[in-house]
SEFI-913974 format. One record per residue: residue in three letters; x negated, y negated, z of N, C-alpha, C, O, CB in turn. Coordinates in steps of 0.02 Angstrom, whole numbers, plus 50000, padded with zeros to 5 digits. Atoms other than C-alpha are relative to their C-alpha. Last residue first. Glycine has a CB too. Layout:
% SEFI-913974
REC  res     nX     nY     nZ    caX    caY    caZ     cX     cY     cZ     oX     oY     oZ    cbX    cbY    cbZ
REC  ALA      X      Y      Z      X      Y      Z      X      Y      Z      X      Y      Z      X      Y      Z
...
//
This chain:
% SEFI-913974
REC  res     nX     nY     nZ    caX    caY    caZ     cX     cY     cZ     oX     oY     oZ    cbX    cbY    cbZ
REC  ALA  50032  50059  50003  49271  50375  51093  50028  49943  50033  50000  49888  50031  49991  49986  49939
REC  TYR  49980  50046  50066  49343  50530  51155  49968  49937  50002  49950  49913  50056  50078  49985  49992
REC  ASP  49957  50049  49983  49229  50639  51261  50034  49962  49946  50006  49956  49891  49967  49958  50039
REC  LEU  50025  50080  49996  49159  50792  51181  50047  49959  50036  50105  49979  50043  49990  49965  49927
REC  ILE  49951  50048  49977  49177  50976  51224  49976  49933  50003  49935  49912  50044  50024  50018  50061
REC  TRP  50031  50072  49984  49063  51097  51147  50051  49949  50012  50081  49932  49960  49956  49972  49943
REC  VAL  49951  50049  50001  49119  51278  51150  49974  49935  50013  49948  49929  50068  50051  50015  50045
REC  GLU  50002  50044  49941  48973  51403  51115  50063  49954  49975  50078  49945  49916  49919  49956  50014
REC  GLN  49945  50046  49998  48959  51559  50999  50006  49957  50068  50003  49983  50124  50062  50041  49989
REC  THR  49939  49971  49990  48783  51645  51006  50053  49939  50010  50037  49884  50031  49995  50051  50062
REC  ALA  49997  49927  50026  48616  51597  50927  50066  50035  50018  50083  50081  49981  49940  50044  50032
REC  PRO  50012  49958  49938  48662  51402  50956  49993  50078  49966  50024  50092  49915  50068  49993  50061
REC  LEU  49942  49962  49994  48649  51301  50794  49972  50042  50064  49913  50056  50076  50022  50044  49927
REC  SER  49964  50010  49929  48509  51182  50828  50059  50040  50016  50085  50039  50071  50024  49932  50009
REC  GLU  50059  49960  49942  48402  51240  50674  50025  49991  50067  49998  50026  50110  49917  49964  50003
REC  LYS  50006  49920  50008  48555  51213  50551  49959  50032  50051  49970  50087  50077  49969  50021  49932
REC  THR  50037  49989  50053  48577  51034  50628  50000  50080  49986  50017  50119  50030  49931  49969  50012
REC  LEU  49996  49928  50012  48704  50959  50750  49953  50013  49931  49958  49975  49882  50084  50023  49990
REC  SER  50034  49981  50054  48694  50793  50840  49998  50081  49980  49989  50123  50024  49934  49973  50012
REC  VAL  50045  49962  49994  48838  50737  50958  49960  50017  49933  49990  50012  49879  50028  50051  50030
REC  GLU  50040  49982  50074  48948  50602  50978  49948  50049  50024  49921  50047  50079  49959  49928  49958
REC  SER  49957  49989  50054  49090  50560  51111  49963  50024  49939  49994  50043  49890  50037  49939  49985
REC  SER  50018  50062  50046  48964  50578  51260  50064  50022  49936  50083  50080  49925  49897  50001  49968
REC  GLY  50015  50058  49971  48956  50701  51407  50005  49924  49960  49992  49869  49984  49935  50014  50021
REC  ILE  50055  50041  50031  48922  50843  51298  49985  49942  50040  49929  49916  50042  50018  49978  49932
REC  ARG  49978  50072  50006  49016  50968  51402  49944  49956  49985  49891  49953  50017  50033  49974  50062
REC  ARG  50042  50069  49993  48946  51134  51351  50048  49944  50010  50091  49937  49966  49953  49982  49931
REC  VAL  49973  50054  50015  49050  51306  51360  49953  49935  50025  49935  49930  50083  50069  50004  50028
REC  ASN  50047  50046  50026  48955  51460  51354  50048  49933  49974  50061  49921  49915  49955  50040  49937
REC  GLN  50059  50001  49981  49105  51579  51395  49953  49941  49961  49974  49914  49910  49978  50067  49992
REC  VAL  50062  49980  50033  49287  51568  51361  49935  49986  50041  49937  49954  50093  49995  49964  49935
REC  ARG  49992  49943  50033  49456  51567  51453  49934  50019  49963  49924  50079  49956  50058  49994  49955
REC  ARG  50005  49949  49950  49417  51429  51565  50001  50068  49979  49974  50111  50014  50050  49993  50044
REC  SER  50070  49993  49983  49391  51312  51420  49983  50061  50048  49933  50098  50043  49978  49936  50032
REC  PHE  50032  49957  50066  49562  51334  51340  49928  50023  50032  49906  50080  50029  49988  49945  49917
REC  ASN  49954  49949  50011  49670  51283  51493  49967  50051  49946  49978  50111  49937  50069  49969  49977
REC  GLU  50016  49950  49951  49530  51163  51528  50044  50068  50000  50020  50118  50027  50007  49967  50066
REC  VAL  50050  49955  50028  49559  51078  51373  49983  50047  50044  49965  50102  50023  49943  49968  49979
REC  PRO  50069  50026  49996  49724  50998  51441  49943  50054  49976  49958  50114  49976  49988  49978  50075
REC  ALA  50042  49984  49941  49893  51059  51384  49940  49974  50002  49918  49957  49947  49991  50062  50009
REC  ILE  50053  49946  50010  50011  50975  51275  49957  50021  50052  49955  49985  50103  49958  49983  49950
REC  PRO  50004  49948  49947  50174  50884  51318  49950  50055  49987  49965  50114  49996  50068  50032  50009
REC  PHE  50038  49962  50032  50134  50729  51200  50002  50060  50061  49957  50058  50103  49929  49963  49977
REC  ASP  49972  49972  50071  50278  50617  51250  49965  50049  49964  49993  50073  49915  50006  49947  49952
REC  ASP  49966  49943  49994  50211  50627  51434  50039  50019  49930  50064  50074  49919  50045  49993  50060
REC  GLY  49943  50010  49960  50081  50492  51393  50040  50070  50002  50015  50118  49972  50043  49939  49970
REC  LEU  49944  49984  50029  49901  50531  51330  50055  49993  50045  50045  50007  50104  49996  50061  49975
REC  ILE  49969  50064  50042  49753  50428  51391  50067  50007  49968  50099  49960  49945  49954  49980  49940
REC  ASP  49969  50052  49961  49706  50546  51523  50032  49946  49979  50067  49907  50011  49961  49977  50034
REC  THR  50056  50040  49961  49687  50690  51403  50029  49945  50042  50089  49935  50040  49948  49966  49949
REC  LYS  49979  50050  49957  49805  50838  51333  49938  49956  50035  49893  49986  50065  50044  50035  50052
REC  TYR  49980  49982  49935  49745  50926  51190  50006  49944  50043  49984  49888  50030  49956  50046  50029
REC  HIS  49925  50001  50002  49726  50907  50995  50021  50021  50072  50066  50064  50073  50031  50051  49941
REC  MET  49962  50066  50013  49542  50952  50987  50073  50012  50031  50091  50060  50065  50003  49980  49916
REC  PRO  49932  50001  49975  49413  51093  51050  50032  49924  49971  49997  49874  49972  50000  50008  50089
REC  PHE  49992  50070  49975  49247  51087  50949  50082  50002  50017  50124  49998  49972  49976  49937  49937
REC  VAL  49931  50027  49994  49191  51267  50932  50008  49931  50023  49975  49913  50072  50038  50039  50045
REC  VAL  49977  50054  49965  49003  51295  50871  50075  49988  49996  50098  49969  49942  49964  49944  49977
REC  ARG  50048  50015  49953  48922  51458  50813  50028  49948  50057  50024  49956  50118  49940  49972  49961
REC  LEU  49990  50063  49956  49055  51547  50710  49946  49985  50060  49935  50026  50104  50073  50007  50034
REC  ASN  50063  50054  49996  48972  51668  50591  50010  49945  50054  49964  49908  50074  49989  49959  49926
REC  PRO  50069  49965  49977  49093  51815  50638  49941  49958  49989  49890  49973  50019  49986  50068  49961
REC  LEU  50049  50034  50055  49256  51724  50635  49929  50014  50016  49899  49986  50061  50008  49918  49998
REC  ARG  49997  49960  50077  49387  51836  50711  49961  49970  49954  49965  49984  49894  50071  50002  49965
REC  ARG  50030  49936  49997  49345  51785  50894  49992  50033  49938  49949  50075  49927  50034  50040  50041
REC  ILE  50072  50017  49999  49370  51601  50859  49959  50063  50005  49900  50068  49990  49983  49951  50059
REC  VAL  50029  50022  50053  49551  51639  50807  49927  49992  49989  49901  49997  49934  50025  49950  49992
REC  GLU  49989  49954  50040  49598  51734  50958  49970  49995  49929  49940  50041  49901  50063  50005  50000
REC  LEU  50051  49962  49965  49526  51605  51081  50007  50061  49932  49956  50077  49902  50023  50027  50096
REC  ALA  50071  50024  50026  49638  51480  50970  49942  50047  50028  49891  50043  49994  49984  49919  50026
REC  GLU  50000  49991  50087  49789  51592  50992  49942  49962  49982  49910  49987  49936  50073  49966  49953
REC  ASP  50009  49934  50025  49763  51604  51179  49991  50008  49928  49948  50044  49903  50051  50040  50018
REC  PRO  50069  49981  49982  49725  51416  51211  49991  50074  49976  49941  50091  49945  49987  49992  50080
REC  GLY  50021  50011  49936  49872  51358  51114  49931  50027  50027  49886  50034  49985  50050  50023  50039
REC  ILE  50026  49952  49970  49911  51342  50928  49983  49981  50076  49972  49922  50090  49945  50021  49961
REC  THR  50052  49964  50042  50002  51195  50875  49987  50059  50036  50028  50075  50080  49933  49961  49988
REC  PHE  49992  50016  50075  50146  51068  50922  49956  50051  49955  49961  50054  49894  49976  49920  49986
REC  TYR  49926  50035  50015  50177  51157  51096  50008  49978  49928  50053  50002  49893  50011  49932  50046
REC  GLY  49934  49963  49999  49987  51212  51119  50050  49952  49983  50038  49895  49963  50018  50033  50068
REC  GLY  49953  50013  49955  49834  51122  51172  50066  50012  49995  50105  49985  50035  49997  49948  50012
REC  VAL  49993  49959  49944  49700  51207  51081  50063  49989  50055  50081  50031  50096  49936  49994  50033
REC  PRO  49956  50031  49946  49682  51123  50920  50003  50057  50049  49999  50115  50030  50075  49975  49974
REC  ILE  49942  49952  50004  49524  51186  50813  50050  49976  50065  50026  49968  50120  49972  50086  50006
REC  PHE  49954  50052  49959  49375  51085  50749  50077  50041  50006  50113  50055  49958  50008  49915  49951
REC  VAL  49937  50020  50014  49251  51220  50682  50024  49948  50046  49996  49937  50100  50042  50054  50000
REC  ALA  49976  50046  49953  49075  51255  50660  50080  49994  49989  50104  50000  49932  49961  49931  49992
REC  GLU  50047  49992  49932  48981  51412  50575  50023  49948  50051  50001  49955  50108  49915  49986  49984
REC  VAL  49988  50067  49960  49120  51456  50444  49952  50001  50063  49954  50045  50106  50082  49990  50026
REC  ASP  50071  50040  49997  49061  51590  50325  49991  49942  50047  49939  49909  50053  49985  49970  49933
REC  ALA  50045  49963  49963  49221  51699  50377  49924  49969  50002  49885  49979  50048  50002  50069  49972
REC  LEU  50045  50042  49948  49331  51559  50343  49953  50046  50032  49930  50033  50088  50044  49964  50060
REC  ALA  50027  50063  50028  49414  51630  50178  49959  49961  50043  49922  49919  50019  50050  49957  49978
REC  ALA  50045  49987  50059  49427  51800  50247  49965  49930  49969  49905  49919  49958  50046  50039  49941
REC  ALA  50062  49982  49964  49501  51743  50407  49950  50014  49952  49891  50000  49962  50008  50058  50046
REC  GLN  50035  50070  49972  49635  51648  50305  49939  50016  50031  49894  49974  50028  50045  49958  50055
REC  GLU  50017  50052  50069  49676  51801  50196  49961  49951  50035  49902  49942  50021  50071  49959  49956
REC  ASP  50059  49968  50040  49679  51914  50352  49972  49966  49945  49912  49965  49934  50018  50062  49972
REC  THR  49980  49929  50044  49813  51804  50435  49939  50020  49978  49895  49977  49978  50053  49993  49932
REC  LEU  50044  49994  50056  49766  51686  50588  50009  50060  49959  50001  50117  49982  49933  49997  50024
REC  ARG  50046  49957  49989  49925  51667  50700  49956  50004  49925  49980  50000  49868  50037  50067  50026
REC  GLN  49983  49923  50005  50017  51509  50678  49949  50050  50022  49900  50027  50052  50014  50019  49931
REC  GLY  49956  49974  49951  50017  51331  50729  50018  50061  50000  50063  50082  50036  50051  49970  50003
REC  PHE  49997  49940  50012  49865  51243  50640  50044  50039  50064  50022  50046  50121  49927  50021  49989
REC  ASP  49942  49981  49948  49890  51058  50665  50015  50075  49980  50070  50086  49956  50075  49947  49992
REC  GLY  49938  50036  50008  49725  51013  50573  50050  50026  50055  50030  50045  50110  50029  50010  49925
REC  PHE  49942  49970  50000  49603  51159  50570  50066  49959  49993  50118  49986  49973  49999  50034  50055
REC  HIS  49950  50026  49962  49446  51081  50516  50066  50018  49999  50097  50008  49947  50000  49946  49992
REC  ALA  49925  49998  50011  49321  51198  50452  50031  49954  50044  50015  49958  50103  50031  50069  50012
REC  LEU  49956  50028  49953  49129  51172  50442  50067  50022  49975  50076  50037  49916  49992  49922  50007
REC  THR  49931  50002  50020  48988  51262  50346  50051  49989  50053  50051  50027  50101  50015  50060  49968
REC  ILE  49954  49966  49951  48813  51205  50393  50080  49998  49971  50108  49947  49950  49994  49959  50075
REC  GLY  50005  49926  49988  48682  51175  50263  50045  50030  50045  50046  50092  50048  49940  50017  50024
REC  GLU  50063  49977  49978  48677  50990  50281  49984  50061  50013  49948  50073  50061  49985  49974  50045
REC  LEU  50042  50059  49987  48861  50966  50267  49924  50029  50021  49915  50075  50061  50037  49953  50062
REC  ALA  50074  49995  49975  48975  51102  50201  49963  49935  50003  49967  49896  49956  49959  50045  49953
REC  PHE  50047  50045  50029  49166  51101  50193  49927  50012  50018  49915  50039  50072  50018  49934  50018
REC  LYS  50064  49967  50004  49325  51204  50231  49952  49953  49965  49970  49926  49912  50006  50068  49964
REC  PHE  50053  50026  50046  49487  51102  50261  49940  50034  50025  49924  50032  50085  49991  49920  49998
REC  ILE  50066  49988  49975  49629  51193  50341  49964  49977  49949  49977  49993  49891  49983  50069  50020
REC  THR  50063  49972  50031  49792  51131  50279  49945  49995  50043  49937  49947  50080  49981  49968  49939
REC  ASN  50055  50042  49974  49967  51112  50368  49945  50028  49946  49955  50079  49912  49982  50013  50088
REC  GLU  50058  49969  50018  50139  51160  50307  49949  49959  50030  49960  49901  50049  49993  50008  49927
REC  GLY  50034  50007  50048  50295  51106  50397  49937  50048  49985  49922  50097  50019  49987  49941  50004
REC  ARG  50042  50060  50001  50360  51075  50572  49950  49995  49929  49902  49957  49927  49954  50004  50071
REC  LYS  49991  50042  49952  50498  51198  50608  49965  49931  49990  49992  49878  50005  49981  50033  50057
REC  ALA  49936  50009  49994  50517  51302  50455  50012  49950  50053  50063  49916  50047  50032  50060  50011
REC  GLY  49982  50061  50014  50338  51310  50415  50068  49968  50014  50075  49908  50005  49989  49995  49943
REC  GLY  50022  50022  50068  50309  51483  50408  50016  49938  49983  50037  49930  49925  50024  50039  49951
REC  GLU  49948  49986  50040  50396  51514  50571  49996  49983  49929  50044  49964  49896  50052  49970  50026
REC  GLU  49980  49922  50013  50256  51521  50686  50052  50026  49960  50064  50087  49957  50015  50028  50054
REC  ASP  49966  49955  49944  50216  51334  50672  50005  50077  49976  49994  50098  49920  50081  49971  50016
REC  HIS  50006  50045  49943  50111  51202  50578  50042  50035  50063  50045  50014  50121  50029  49923  49978
REC  TYR  49938  50038  49981  50076  51318  50436  49990  49972  50067  49942  49986  50102  50063  50044  49999
REC  SER  49983  49961  49936  49927  51372  50328  50068  49964  50031  50099  49922  49998  49933  49996  50056
REC  LYS  49926  50007  49981  49861  51346  50158  50013  50032  50068  49993  50088  50086  50047  50035  49945
REC  ILE  49964  49920  49975  49677  51341  50148  50056  49983  50029  50060  49949  50080  49958  50050  50057
REC  GLY  49938  49997  49966  49600  51177  50063  50031  50064  50014  50046  50097  49964  50043  49965  49966
REC  VAL  49948  49941  50014  49428  51196  50006  50055  49988  50044  50044  49989  50104  49971  50075  50012
REC  PHE  49954  49979  49944  49313  51034  50012  50048  50063  49966  50065  50064  49906  50049  49929  50031
REC  ASN  49948  49953  50023  49160  51013  49896  50048  50017  50055  50024  50053  50099  49970  50064  49973
REC  ILE  49993  49945  49962  49051  50854  49936  50058  50051  49982  50111  50024  49964  50006  49978  50065
REC  GLY  50045  49958  49996  48992  50746  49802  50001  50065  50042  49967  50115  50033  49956  49966  50013
REC  ARG  50065  50021  49985  49089  50592  49852  49947  50060  49995  49902  50060  50038  50000  49968  50069
REC  ALA  49996  50076  49985  49253  50692  49848  49937  49978  50022  49911  50007  50070  50053  49981  50054
REC  VAL  50055  50020  49996  49273  50871  49757  50006  49918  50021  50037  49879  49985  49966  50020  49937
REC  HIS  50010  50070  50014  49423  50962  49783  49928  49980  50010  49894  50009  50053  50044  49958  50042
REC  GLU  50064  50024  50002  49465  51151  49787  50005  49927  49977  50042  49912  49930  49956  50044  49956
REC  GLY  50034  49999  50071  49648  51205  49825  49919  49972  50021  49901  49958  50078  50046  49940  49937
REC  VAL  50026  49933  50013  49776  51163  49954  49956  49997  49937  49967  49959  49890  50058  50052  49993
REC  GLY  49967  49928  50042  49818  50991  49996  49953  50058  49989  49892  50055  49997  50026  49983  49920
REC  ARG  49944  49978  49970  49745  50813  50041  50012  50067  49961  49995  50077  49902  50058  49947  49997
REC  VAL  49995  49939  50017  49581  50727  50019  50059  50042  50030  50059  50053  50090  49940  50026  50014
REC  VAL  49964  49963  49951  49571  50553  50023  50011  50060  49964  50023  50066  49904  50064  49966  50026
REC  GLU  49957  49956  50047  49431  50445  49941  50041  50040  50053  50019  50045  50111  49952  50052  49946
REC  PRO  50025  49937  50010  49373  50308  50054  50049  50047  49945  50105  50033  49924  49993  50033  50074
REC  ASN  49977  49972  50052  49395  50123  50034  49989  50070  49992  49960  50084  49939  49979  49970  49953
REC  GLY  50046  49975  50048  49282  50069  50178  50027  50024  49923  49985  50040  49881  49968  50059  50036
REC  LYS  50027  50053  50044  49391  50053  50320  49952  50035  49954  49930  50092  49960  49965  49940  50041
REC  VAL  50074  49985  50007  49509  50183  50396  49966  49958  49957  49993  49952  49902  49986  50067  49978
REC  ARG  50031  50038  49952  49678  50112  50455  49922  50016  50005  49884  49997  50050  50036  50012  50065
REC  SER  50008  50075  50012  49756  50143  50291  49967  49962  50058  49955  49901  50056  50070  49968  49987
REC  VAL  50063  50008  50042  49735  50337  50308  49971  49914  49991  49914  49894  49984  50021  50033  49920
REC  ALA  50011  50069  50002  49845  50355  50440  49947  49969  49974  49907  49931  50002  50002  49980  50049
REC  ASN  50000  50019  50084  49888  50540  50400  49994  49920  49993  50015  49894  49941  50080  50026  49957
REC  HIS  50056  49968  50043  49861  50638  50558  49994  49970  49932  49959  49994  49887  50011  50077  49991
REC  ASP  50049  49999  49954  49962  50565  50714  49939  50041  49963  49891  50066  49992  50027  50030  50068
REC  PHE  50029  50068  49977  50093  50498  50597  49934  50006  50035  49894  49959  50032  50050  49963  50049
REC  HIS  49965  50015  49919  50130  50671  50525  49963  49940  50011  49908  49931  49985  49986  50063  50072
REC  GLU  49969  50061  49999  50098  50705  50341  50033  49984  50056  50094  49974  50057  50038  49995  49952
REC  HIS  49921  50009  50007  49979  50859  50343  50026  49940  50018  49991  49909  50059  50037  50045  50039
REC  SER  49978  49931  50000  49788  50907  50348  50082  50001  49993  50107  50054  49975  49974  50035  50069
REC  VAL  49935  50012  49963  49734  50732  50294  50028  50072  50000  50046  50095  49946  50052  49942  49963
REC  THR  49961  49944  50006  49544  50719  50249  50069  50008  50055  50069  50002  50116  49949  50057  50009
REC  VAL  49954  49975  49944  49465  50554  50234  50038  50064  49975  50062  50070  49919  50054  49942  50022
REC  VAL  49952  49941  50007  49314  50530  50133  50041  49999  50063  50019  49997  50121  49960  50073  49991
REC  ASP  50004  49976  50076  49180  50382  50113  50054  50038  49980  50076  50031  49923  49940  50042  49984
REC  ALA  50019  49924  50017  49200  50316  50290  50005  50003  49918  50032  49959  49886  50059  50061  50040
REC  PRO  50011  49989  50073  49203  50148  50374  49993  50069  49989  49967  50105  50031  49940  49964  49972
REC  PHE  50062  50005  50017  49277  50156  50562  49987  49999  49920  50035  50020  49888  49967  50053  50033
REC  ASP  50024  50044  50055  49441  50104  50597  49931  49995  49975  49907  49944  49951  50013  49940  50017
REC  PRO  50041  49971  50035  49506  50255  50692  49973  49963  49940  49964  49988  49884  50028  50055  49986
REC  PRO  49997  50001  50068  49582  50143  50814  49945  50035  49965  49886  50023  49979  50004  49935  49981
REC  ARG  50027  50062  50032  49539  50177  51005  50020  50006  49917  50010  50063  49895  49913  49995  50014
REC  TYR  50081  50006  50005  49652  50308  51078  49987  49941  49956  50028  49908  49924  49963  50070  49965
REC  PRO  50044  50054  49972  49835  50257  51123  49917  50001  50000  49880  49961  50030  50020  49996  50068
REC  LEU  50047  49960  49964  49925  50361  50984  49958  49939  50043  49934  49890  50015  49951  50049  49946
REC  ARG  49951  49983  49933  50074  50259  50926  49955  50046  50035  49979  50070  50086  50082  50041  49983
REC  GLU  49989  50048  49939  49955  50151  50826  50028  50035  50052  50017  50018  50111  50045  49941  49985
REC  ASP  49976  50069  50005  49923  50278  50680  49997  49975  50076  49972  50009  50120  50077  49996  49966
REC  TYR  49940  50013  49974  49816  50432  50683  50017  49933  49993  49973  49891  49978  50004  50018  50063
REC  PRO  49994  50053  49970  49665  50482  50564  50075  49993  50024  50120  50010  49985  49975  49950  49960
REC  ASP  49937  50015  49968  49657  50663  50513  50015  49938  50046  50038  49948  50103  50012  50054  50035
REC  THR  49948  49944  50005  49469  50700  50484  50072  49962  50038  50072  49928  50090  49968  50080  50046
REC  ILE  49953  50007  49932  49349  50547  50450  50058  50056  49987  50089  50058  49933  50038  49913  50012
REC  ILE  49936  49969  50012  49199  50593  50331  50044  49983  50062  50022  49991  50118  49992  50079  49989
REC  ARG  49962  50010  49938  49040  50486  50311  50079  50025  49991  50118  49998  49952  49995  49918  50019
REC  VAL  49919  50014  50005  48926  50539  50174  50033  50001  50068  50017  50042  50111  50040  50058  49953
REC  GLY  49985  50066  50027  48735  50527  50157  50069  49977  49994  50087  49924  49968  49973  49997  49939
REC  ASP  50019  49998  50078  48710  50718  50175  50014  49925  49970  50029  49918  49911  50049  50062  49956
REC  GLY  50045  49953  50032  48789  50714  50342  49999  49982  49923  50042  49958  49887  50023  50075  50014
REC  GLU  50048  50033  50033  48910  50601  50456  49940  50050  49984  49909  50074  50031  49980  49941  50042
REC  ILE  50058  49948  50011  49063  50678  50534  49964  49974  49940  49991  49970  49884  50026  50079  49988
REC  LEU  50036  50031  50063  49196  50549  50605  49941  50048  50002  49911  50060  50054  49976  49914  50004
REC  PHE  50076  49997  49995  49324  50658  50697  49967  49952  49950  49993  49942  49895  49972  50075  49986
REC  CYS  50029  50048  50041  49511  50639  50720  49928  49995  50017  49909  49972  50070  50034  49935  50006
REC  SER  50040  49961  50059  49609  50780  50782  49968  49952  49958  49979  49957  49897  50045  50046  49952
REC  HIS  49950  49964  50037  49665  50686  50945  49968  50058  49962  49933  50100  49989  50038  49954  49952
REC  GLY  49941  49980  49950  49524  50564  50984  50053  50042  49962  50059  50036  49901  50039  49931  50032
REC  ILE  49963  50069  49992  49375  50476  50900  50051  50005  50038  50065  49959  50077  50025  49970  49940
REC  TRP  49916  49984  49998  49268  50632  50913  50025  49932  50024  50007  49902  50074  50029  50069  50059
REC  LYS  49983  50053  49944  49093  50588  50843  50079  50026  49996  50114  50040  49948  49983  49903  49979
REC  ILE  49932  49991  49995  48989  50715  50741  50032  49966  50066  50012  49975  50123  50012  50073  49997
REC  LYS  49974  50037  49935  48820  50671  50682  50072  50022  49993  50101  50028  49939  49989  49910  50004
REC  MET  49939  50038  50000  48731  50784  50556  50023  49970  50069  50002  49989  50124  50053  50044  49975
//
């Protein structure tokens, strides 16, 4: 499969003949528009920087909410979580989406803002690649993200997201990816916004892959 980081929490994931875009943002974020054609869009929660479905081209099916969904032949499992450590009282609920493409099980954490529960960890135990926020403030930060990835026994590739880049202004007071990457081993800077991933190319031990924004 091909994985492209468009920016923030938005990725274009292509595999099994399906194009999936996660958490598209609106024009208030300065990243390039997430206006790629897609078959499916996942929306983790209804905030402007994650739910701008209208910007995506191609009349995609939209997947929202907790439970099992099927879109364009792909099975998605929405796992309930919260945007904050107070059960959603500050920022609401959030959905983690788990799905499989080309034999690899992935999970997109959206704006995950709590400590991982035992129930969530069990539901994610088979995940091999994750897209996880690391910037803090609005979501979990570096330490909490590290705790999450240590609890997933089959995890091989970690894609950090939702962190400070040179393009974001002061209205996004989140930390840069280095605050996370210096806490972990086996960090790969891909040097591109796009990378290929196959079952055969999964690393033997857990690695962090840092993409450039598109």
